[in-house]
BALUMVO-155845 format. One record per residue (C-alpha): residue in three letters; x, y, z. Coordinates in nm, 2 decimals. Layout:
% BALUMVO-155845
   residu        x        y        z
      ALA        X        Y        Z
...
This chain:
% BALUMVO-155845
   residu        x        y        z
      MET     0.00     0.00     0.00
      THR     0.12     0.34    -0.08
      ASP     0.17     0.64     0.16
      LEU     0.07     0.88    -0.13
      PHE    -0.30     0.86    -0.06
      LYS    -0.27     0.80     0.32
      THR    -0.48     1.02     0.55
      ASP    -0.47     1.06     0.93
      ARG    -0.80     0.87     0.95
      LEU    -0.64     0.58     0.76
      GLU    -0.35     0.58     0.99
      THR    -0.60     0.50     1.27
      LEU    -0.83     0.28     1.09
      LEU    -0.59     0.05     0.90
      PRO    -0.42    -0.12     1.19
      GLN    -0.75    -0.18     1.35
      LEU    -0.91    -0.33     1.04
      GLU    -0.59    -0.53     0.96
      ALA    -0.59    -0.69     1.30
      PHE    -0.96    -0.77     1.28
      PHE    -0.90    -0.92     0.93
      TRP    -0.62    -1.16     1.01
      GLU    -0.75    -1.25     1.36
      GLU    -1.12    -1.30     1.29
      ILE    -1.19    -1.32     0.91
      ALA    -0.89    -1.51     0.75
      PRO    -0.93    -1.81     0.99
      LEU    -1.27    -1.87     0.85
      GLU    -1.15    -1.95     0.50
      LYS    -1.09    -2.31     0.58
      ASP    -1.45    -2.36     0.65
      PHE    -1.55    -2.14     0.37
      LEU    -1.36    -2.38     0.13
      SER    -1.51    -2.70     0.28
      GLN    -1.86    -2.62     0.38
      PRO    -2.17    -2.49     0.22
      PHE    -2.17    -2.11     0.23
      ASN    -2.49    -2.07     0.45
      GLN    -2.31    -2.25     0.72
      VAL    -2.01    -2.00     0.71
      ALA    -2.25    -1.71     0.68
      GLN    -2.38    -1.80     1.03
      LYS    -2.03    -1.75     1.16
      CYS    -2.00    -1.43     0.97
      GLU    -2.30    -1.29     1.15
      ALA    -2.11    -1.31     1.47
      LEU    -1.82    -1.13     1.32
      ARG    -2.07    -0.87     1.19
      GLU    -2.17    -0.79     1.54
      LYS    -1.81    -0.77     1.65
      ALA    -1.74    -0.52     1.38
      LYS    -2.03    -0.31     1.51
      GLU    -1.89    -0.32     1.86
      LYS    -1.55    -0.20     1.75
      GLY    -1.69     0.09     1.56
      LEU    -1.59    -0.05     1.23
      TRP    -1.94    -0.08     1.08
      GLY    -2.05     0.13     0.78
      LEU    -1.69     0.18     0.64
      HIS    -1.84     0.30     0.31
      LEU    -2.14     0.51     0.45
      SER    -2.16     0.88     0.52
      GLU    -2.17     1.02     0.86
      LYS    -2.56     1.09     0.82
      GLN    -2.61     0.72     0.74
      GLY    -2.41     0.62     1.06
      GLY    -2.08     0.55     0.88
      LEU    -1.75     0.71     0.90
      GLY    -1.78     0.96     0.61
      LEU    -1.47     0.83     0.43
      SER    -1.38     0.95     0.08
      LEU    -1.38     0.71    -0.20
      VAL    -1.00     0.72    -0.20
      GLU    -0.99     0.64     0.17
      PHE    -1.25     0.36     0.14
      GLY    -1.08     0.22    -0.17
      GLN    -0.77     0.14     0.06
      LEU    -0.97    -0.02     0.32
      SER    -1.14    -0.23     0.04
      GLU    -0.81    -0.34    -0.09
      LEU    -0.73    -0.51     0.27
      LEU    -1.08    -0.66     0.28
      GLY    -1.05    -0.79    -0.08
      GLN    -0.77    -1.04     0.05
      SER    -1.04    -1.28     0.16
      PRO    -1.37    -1.37    -0.01
      LEU    -1.54    -1.30     0.33
      GLY    -1.39    -0.95     0.40
      HIS    -1.64    -0.73     0.24
      TYR    -1.94    -0.95     0.34
      VAL    -1.84    -0.93     0.71
      PHE    -1.84    -0.55     0.69
      ASN    -2.16    -0.53     0.48
      CYS    -2.00    -0.35     0.20
      GLN    -2.01    -0.63    -0.05
      ALA    -2.15    -0.61    -0.40
      PRO    -2.43    -0.58    -0.52
      ASP    -2.55    -0.44    -0.18
      ILE    -2.30    -0.16    -0.17
      GLY    -2.41    -0.04    -0.51
      ASN    -2.78    -0.06    -0.41
      MET    -2.72     0.14    -0.10
      GLU    -2.55     0.40    -0.30
      LEU    -2.82     0.40    -0.56
      LEU    -3.12     0.42    -0.30
      ALA    -2.93     0.69    -0.09
      HIS    -2.89     0.91    -0.41
      ALA    -3.22     0.85    -0.59
      GLY    -3.46     0.66    -0.35
      THR    -3.77     0.82    -0.20
      GLU    -3.80     0.87     0.18
      VAL    -4.04     0.58     0.20
      GLN    -3.79     0.36    -0.01
      LYS    -3.51     0.46     0.23
      GLU    -3.70     0.36     0.53
      GLN    -3.84     0.03     0.39
      PHE    -3.54    -0.11     0.19
      LEU    -3.23     0.11     0.25
      GLN    -3.23     0.14     0.62
      PRO    -3.24    -0.24     0.69
      LEU    -2.98    -0.29     0.42
      LEU    -2.75    -0.04     0.59
      GLU    -2.80    -0.22     0.92
      GLY    -2.71    -0.56     0.76
      LYS    -3.05    -0.70     0.85
      ILE    -3.13    -0.79     0.49
      ARG    -2.95    -0.84     0.16
      SER    -3.04    -0.74    -0.20
      CYS    -2.96    -0.81    -0.56
      PHE    -2.95    -0.61    -0.89
      ALA    -3.11    -0.76    -1.22
      MET    -2.99    -0.61    -1.54
      THR    -2.82    -0.88    -1.76
      GLU    -3.05    -1.10    -1.98
      PRO    -2.95    -1.45    -2.13
      GLN    -3.08    -1.34    -2.47
      PHE    -2.89    -1.02    -2.50
      ALA    -2.53    -0.90    -2.48
      GLY    -2.46    -0.77    -2.13
      SER    -2.21    -0.53    -2.28
      ASN    -2.50    -0.33    -2.42
      PRO    -2.72    -0.23    -2.13
      VAL    -2.97    -0.05    -2.34
      HIS    -3.06    -0.38    -2.54
      MET    -3.31    -0.57    -2.33
      ALA    -3.65    -0.73    -2.34
      THR    -3.77    -0.72    -1.97
      LYS    -4.08    -0.48    -1.97
      ALA    -4.27    -0.30    -1.69
      GLU    -4.62    -0.19    -1.80
      LYS    -4.85     0.03    -1.60
      LYS    -5.17    -0.11    -1.48
      GLY    -5.36     0.11    -1.25
      GLU    -5.13     0.22    -0.96
      HIS    -4.89    -0.08    -1.03
      TYR    -4.61    -0.20    -1.27
      ILE    -4.66    -0.54    -1.43
      ILE    -4.31    -0.67    -1.49
      ASN    -4.23    -0.95    -1.73
      GLY    -3.87    -1.06    -1.83
      HIS    -3.58    -1.31    -1.80
      LYS    -3.26    -1.22    -1.61
      TRP    -2.96    -1.40    -1.52
      PHE    -2.63    -1.35    -1.33
      THR    -2.83    -1.17    -1.07
      THR    -2.56    -1.20    -0.79
      ALA    -2.68    -1.31    -0.44
      ALA    -3.05    -1.32    -0.53
      ASP    -3.06    -1.65    -0.33
      GLY    -3.18    -1.52     0.01
      ALA    -3.21    -1.16    -0.10
      THR    -3.52    -0.95     0.03
      PHE    -3.55    -0.74    -0.29
      SER    -3.42    -0.70    -0.64
      ILE    -3.37    -0.38    -0.82
      VAL    -3.48    -0.45    -1.18
      MET    -3.38    -0.28    -1.50
      ALA    -3.69    -0.28    -1.72
      ILE    -3.82    -0.11    -2.02
      THR    -4.10     0.13    -1.95
      HIS    -4.09     0.35    -2.26
      PRO    -4.00     0.14    -2.57
      GLU    -4.06     0.41    -2.81
      ALA    -3.82     0.66    -2.64
      PRO    -3.46     0.71    -2.75
      LYS    -3.25     0.41    -2.65
      HIS    -3.09     0.57    -2.34
      GLN    -3.43     0.68    -2.21
      ARG    -3.63     0.36    -2.24
      ALA    -3.54     0.18    -1.92
      SER    -3.62     0.25    -1.55
      MET    -3.52     0.09    -1.22
      ILE    -3.78    -0.07    -1.00
      ILE    -3.76    -0.23    -0.68
      VAL    -3.93    -0.59    -0.67
      PRO    -3.95    -0.77    -0.33
      THR    -3.84    -1.13    -0.38
      ASP    -4.17    -1.26    -0.21
      THR    -4.36    -1.09    -0.50
      ALA    -4.59    -1.33    -0.68
      GLY    -4.42    -1.41    -1.01
      PHE    -4.07    -1.37    -0.88
      VAL    -3.92    -1.72    -0.98
      LEU    -3.56    -1.80    -0.89
      VAL    -3.50    -2.07    -1.16
      ARG    -3.16    -2.16    -1.04
      ASN    -2.81    -2.07    -0.91
      ILE    -2.60    -2.09    -1.22
      PRO    -2.30    -2.32    -1.17
      ILE    -1.97    -2.12    -1.22
      MET    -1.72    -2.36    -1.35
      GLY    -1.90    -2.64    -1.18
      GLU    -1.98    -2.46    -0.85
      GLU    -2.34    -2.37    -0.79
      GLY    -2.30    -2.18    -0.47
      GLU    -2.57    -2.07    -0.24
      GLY    -2.70    -1.76    -0.05
      TYR    -2.47    -1.46    -0.10
      MET    -2.22    -1.65    -0.28
      SER    -2.42    -1.74    -0.59
      HIS    -2.55    -1.60    -0.92
      ALA    -2.92    -1.66    -1.01
      GLU    -3.13    -1.70    -1.32
      ILE    -3.47    -1.54    -1.25
      LYS    -3.79    -1.50    -1.44
      TYR    -4.03    -1.21    -1.37
      GLU    -4.37    -1.35    -1.45
      ASN    -4.65    -1.09    -1.43
      CYS    -4.48    -0.95    -1.13
      GLN    -4.70    -0.67    -0.98
      VAL    -4.54    -0.39    -0.77
      PRO    -4.66    -0.04    -0.67
      GLN    -4.55     0.24    -0.90
      SER    -4.40     0.40    -0.58
      TYR    -4.13     0.13    -0.62
      LEU    -3.98     0.32    -0.91
      ILE    -3.64     0.46    -0.82
      GLY    -3.59     0.81    -0.95
      GLU    -3.79     0.90    -1.26
      GLU    -3.91     0.69    -1.55
      GLY    -3.66     0.66    -1.82
      GLN    -3.36     0.72    -1.59
      GLY    -3.25     0.36    -1.57
      PHE    -2.95     0.39    -1.79
      ALA    -2.82     0.71    -1.62
      LEU    -2.87     0.56    -1.28
      ALA    -2.69     0.24    -1.38
      GLN    -2.39     0.45    -1.50
      GLN    -2.39     0.64    -1.17
      ARG    -2.40     0.32    -0.98
      LEU    -2.13     0.15    -1.18
      GLY    -1.87     0.43    -1.17
      PRO    -1.80     0.40    -0.79
      GLY    -1.87     0.02    -0.83
      ARG    -1.57    -0.02    -1.05
      ILE    -1.35     0.14    -0.79
      HIS    -1.48    -0.11    -0.54
      HIS    -1.42    -0.41    -0.77
      CYS    -1.07    -0.30    -0.87
      MET    -0.95    -0.23    -0.51
      ARG    -1.09    -0.57    -0.42
      TRP    -0.90    -0.73    -0.71
      ILE    -0.57    -0.55    -0.59
      GLY    -0.63    -0.70    -0.25
      ILE    -0.66    -1.05    -0.41
      CYS    -0.35    -0.98    -0.62
      GLU    -0.16    -0.88    -0.30
      ARG    -0.26    -1.20    -0.12
      ALA    -0.17    -1.42    -0.42
      PHE     0.15    -1.24    -0.45
      ALA     0.24    -1.31    -0.10
      MET     0.15    -1.67    -0.13
      MET     0.35    -1.69    -0.46
      CYS     0.67    -1.55    -0.29
      GLN     0.63    -1.78     0.02
      ARG     0.59    -2.09    -0.19
      ALA     0.89    -1.98    -0.40
      VAL     1.12    -1.96    -0.11
      SER     0.99    -2.27     0.07
      ARG     0.96    -2.51    -0.21
      GLU     1.28    -2.71    -0.26
      LEU     1.36    -2.86    -0.60
      SER     1.68    -3.02    -0.45
      PRO     1.85    -2.99    -0.13
      GLU     2.03    -2.66    -0.23
      THR     1.78    -2.52    -0.47
      SER     1.45    -2.36    -0.43
      LEU     1.18    -2.22    -0.67
      ALA     1.30    -1.87    -0.59
      ASP     1.65    -1.94    -0.74
      LYS     1.48    -1.99    -1.08
      GLN     1.52    -1.69    -1.32
      VAL     1.17    -1.74    -1.46
      ILE     1.01    -1.73    -1.10
      GLN     1.21    -1.42    -1.03
      HIS     1.08    -1.24    -1.34
      TRP     0.73    -1.34    -1.26
      ILE     0.77    -1.19    -0.91
      ALA     0.93    -0.87    -1.04
      GLU     0.66    -0.83    -1.30
      ALA     0.38    -0.89    -1.05
      ARG     0.52    -0.65    -0.80
      ALA     0.55    -0.37    -1.06
      ASN     0.20    -0.44    -1.21
      ILE     0.02    -0.44    -0.88
      ASN     0.19    -0.12    -0.78
      ALA     0.09     0.04    -1.10
      ALA    -0.27    -0.09    -1.08
      ARG    -0.31     0.06    -0.73
      LEU    -0.18     0.40    -0.82
      MET    -0.41     0.41    -1.12
      VAL    -0.73     0.30    -0.92
      LEU    -0.66     0.55    -0.64
      ASP    -0.60     0.83    -0.88
      THR    -0.93     0.74    -1.05
      ALA    -1.11     0.74    -0.70
      ARG    -0.96     1.09    -0.64
      GLN    -1.09     1.21    -0.97
      ILE    -1.44     1.07    -0.88
      ASP    -1.42     1.23    -0.53
      LEU    -1.33     1.58    -0.70
      TYR    -1.53     1.57    -1.01
      GLY    -1.78     1.30    -1.03
      ALA    -1.79     0.97    -1.22
      ARG    -1.89     1.11    -1.56
      ALA    -1.58     1.33    -1.57
      ALA    -1.36     1.04    -1.48
      LYS    -1.51     0.78    -1.74
      ASP    -1.19     0.74    -1.93
      ALA    -0.99     0.66    -1.61
      ILE    -1.27     0.43    -1.51
      SER    -1.26     0.24    -1.84
      SER    -0.87     0.21    -1.81
      ILE    -0.86     0.06    -1.46
      LYS    -1.14    -0.19    -1.55
      PHE    -0.95    -0.35    -1.81
      PHE    -0.60    -0.30    -1.68
      VAL    -0.66    -0.43    -1.33
      SER    -0.88    -0.73    -1.43
      ASP    -0.60    -0.84    -1.66
      ILE    -0.33    -0.81    -1.38
      LEU    -0.56    -0.99    -1.16
      MET    -0.58    -1.29    -1.38
      LYS    -0.21    -1.30    -1.46
      THR    -0.13    -1.28    -1.10
      LEU    -0.35    -1.56    -1.00
      ASP    -0.24    -1.77    -1.28
      ARG     0.13    -1.74    -1.20
      ALA     0.06    -1.80    -0.83
      ILE    -0.11    -2.11    -0.92
      GLN     0.18    -2.22    -1.15
      VAL     0.43    -2.16    -0.86
      HIS     0.21    -2.36    -0.63
      GLY     0.21    -2.65    -0.89
      ALA    -0.06    -2.93    -0.83
      LEU    -0.14    -2.77    -0.49
      GLY    -0.24    -2.45    -0.66
      ILE    -0.54    -2.61    -0.84
      THR    -0.68    -2.78    -0.52
      ASP    -0.89    -2.63    -0.25
      ASP    -0.63    -2.66     0.00
      THR    -0.55    -2.29    -0.08
      ILE    -0.78    -2.00    -0.17
      LEU    -0.62    -1.97    -0.51
      SER    -0.84    -2.20    -0.72
      PHE    -1.16    -2.04    -0.56
      TRP    -1.04    -1.70    -0.69
      TYR    -0.94    -1.85    -1.03
      ARG    -1.28    -1.99    -1.08
      HIS    -1.48    -1.70    -0.96
      GLU    -1.27    -1.40    -1.05
      ARG    -1.24    -1.50    -1.43
      GLY    -1.57    -1.32    -1.47
      ALA    -1.39    -0.99    -1.38
      ARG    -1.29    -0.94    -1.74
      ILE    -1.66    -0.98    -1.84
      TYR    -1.89    -0.82    -1.59
      ASP    -1.93    -0.45    -1.54
      GLY    -1.85    -0.43    -1.91
      ALA    -1.63    -0.66    -2.08
      ASP    -1.26    -0.55    -2.13
      GLU    -1.29    -0.51    -2.49
      VAL    -1.58    -0.27    -2.46
      HIS    -1.39    -0.05    -2.22
      LYS    -1.09    -0.05    -2.44
      SER    -1.29     0.07    -2.75
      ALA    -1.46     0.33    -2.53
      LEU    -1.12     0.45    -2.41
      ALA    -0.97     0.45    -2.76
      ARG    -1.26     0.65    -2.91
      SER    -1.22     0.90    -2.64
      VAL    -0.85     0.94    -2.70
      LEU    -0.87     0.94    -3.09
      LYS    -1.13     1.24    -3.06
      GLN    -0.82     1.46    -2.97
      TYR    -0.66     1.37    -3.31
      ARG    -0.95     1.42    -3.54
């Protein structure tokens, strides 16, 4: 971690959070890798209460919401630490997709929505999910979808088919992107609507297996059908036709959260790679660390992780100062750059561990399975590269 973006608050918070992380959260990973997630979630609840008792709850929240009022730059550095375990963000209630839904409701929700949905979410009493991607349409084009919400009296009737709705299993409500104005310009067709998961017609078809692992509870991705789901029009977030704009506001800071979490994963994998390299004997007088190719991998990983961190924190600084829209080129840059570094670091860490690396005796294989999607979700890397290139080329036309 760099001192360039350190603040007085972080000087106090980081040691507290680090101690809590290694003493309380990291030891749960053995159970996490060997037990169904819902069994581990029960143990996480006890840690959540401990975090509240220590005054470490609400790391991402404003002071008005009962949090610490950290800037995005400050929270990003805490997010890196929490990202070193799959359970870190969950224990502190700042996990995706809930953190994005909290930010969305805080920004655009009505007072009634905040009381009914946001407040229990902030307190960690419920979970939520976000339904945008559809199996029949490219997720990289968020204005191209078929799910519709049609008005009937004082209600919306929602019909559609979504998938990769993270953490829908056990969630209390979903925020759904649906077309409300099919004849409008393409960026003004969709709206965001809250759908409680106990609504008639909300059908969780399955938890989608990810490289053979179906998962459950928070640690899952669902396929969902909305079959004549009827909800009050008061469940609309913001204004009709604002869905795309709200999604972009939600995803900007969200990509900072993801990228800092990925850097945390990189740091943990890097430390494991180095420890393995110096401890693994190839012969009585030779270790993996003596091999030039391993040394090169370690040098490249160290440089790449450092570069990625500085890029992300500078992007967070731009968002803090000027907003996500003004930082869109920087956001595109970190999305494809950090996800690429993540997968390279994990791949090399696994290679250094040899056969051990592909087992669940370490956390590496879990991350390799579940973080491969980093180069796809929140906009495929190729989409971000094209968007950045078009922006750059405008300066030369």
